[in-house]
N, C-alpha and C positions, 0 to 999 in steps of 0.2 A: 968208315962209319956212315958217310954220306951215301955210299953205294947201297948200303943196307936200307936206309930210309927211302931211297928211290925205288928199290925193289918192293918194299912194303907198300908204298903208295900205289905202285902198279898192281900189286895183288889185290889191294882193297878196291881199286877202281874196277878191276875185272870182276870181282865178286858182286859189286853193285850193278854192273852192266848185266851180269848173268841173272841176278834177281829181278831187275826191271824187265828184261826180255821174257822171263818166265811168267810175268804178271800181265803181259800184253795179250789180250784176247783176240783170236783170229776169226771169231764169228762161228758159233756152233749152229746146229740145225734148228735150234729154237728161235734164232734171230734171222733166219733166211726162209724165203718162200721155197717150197719144194713141190715139184710137179710129178705126178704119177700117171702113166697111161692106164686107164681103166677099161677101155674097149677100143677095138679097131675093126672096121669093116671095109673091105674093098668092094666097090660097086661099079657095075658097068650098065649104063642106061641103054635104051633102045637104039640110040644113035651111035653107040659105041664109045661114048665118052666115059673115061675111067676116073673115078675119084676114090680117095681113101678118107673115110670119116674116122677121126681119131678123137676119142673122148679123154680129156685130161682133167685131173682133179688136183687142186692145190691142197696137199697134205701137210703143208707147213703151218706155222702159227701166225705168220704175217702175210699181209697183202702182197700179191705178185703184181707190181705196177705194170710189168710187161711179161706176159706168158707167151712164149714162142715155140712153135713146132716146125721142125724141118723134116721132110720125108724125101728119101732118095730111093728111086725105083730101079730094079735090076732085072735083066732077063735070066734065063736058066744058066748061062755061063758067067754070071755076075758082071756082065757088061752094063754100064750105066745107060739107062733109058731116059730118065728125067729126074729133076730135083725141084722141089717147091717148098715154100715157107708160108706160114700164116701166123698171125699173132692177135692177141686180145689184150686190152688194158684192164687193170684193176680186178684181177681174179682174187676174190677174197678167200681166206682159209675155209676149207670144206666145200667150196663151190666147184662145180664141173663146167666144162665148156666143150662143145663139139666143134672141132676144126675140120673144115672140108678142104682137103688138099687134092687139087686136080693134077692129073698127069697130062701134059701137053706135048710130049715127044711123039715122034713118028711111029714108035713101036710099043705104044701103051697096051696094045692087045697081047703083048708077049711078056707081061710082068710075071715073074716067078717069085720074086722076093722084094722086100723093102726094109730100109732102116728108118727108125724114128728117133730123132733127137729132140729133147726138150730143154728150154732155157728159161729161167725165171729171174726177174730182176726186182729189187725192192729198194726202198729208201735207205735200208740198213746195209746196202752193198751186197746183197745176196744173189 
């Protein structure tokens, strides 16, 4: 009889834990800042300095307290040439920002491709 009561208590406890864990919200897109790349232009000036201008838009519903862009530049063989990061504070929903990412490596004239990573942070943990 005592064993059945213990088993019943364990089952009830597991059901309660399952219910509580299903109610915990992990944060949906409506509570996180979301960044989207809306434009990108690779430029080389007269002195040969190469920069990538990346336009980012906060497409989320909350302020991006920190919006960050990381660009990694590669040559035709996908060898790393350079990597650079830029950031801006307080990018509001719907706002855009032009990030100017310079390439400072020795082979910047040989850029064949690049990867763009964006990161957004907000007070809601997004």
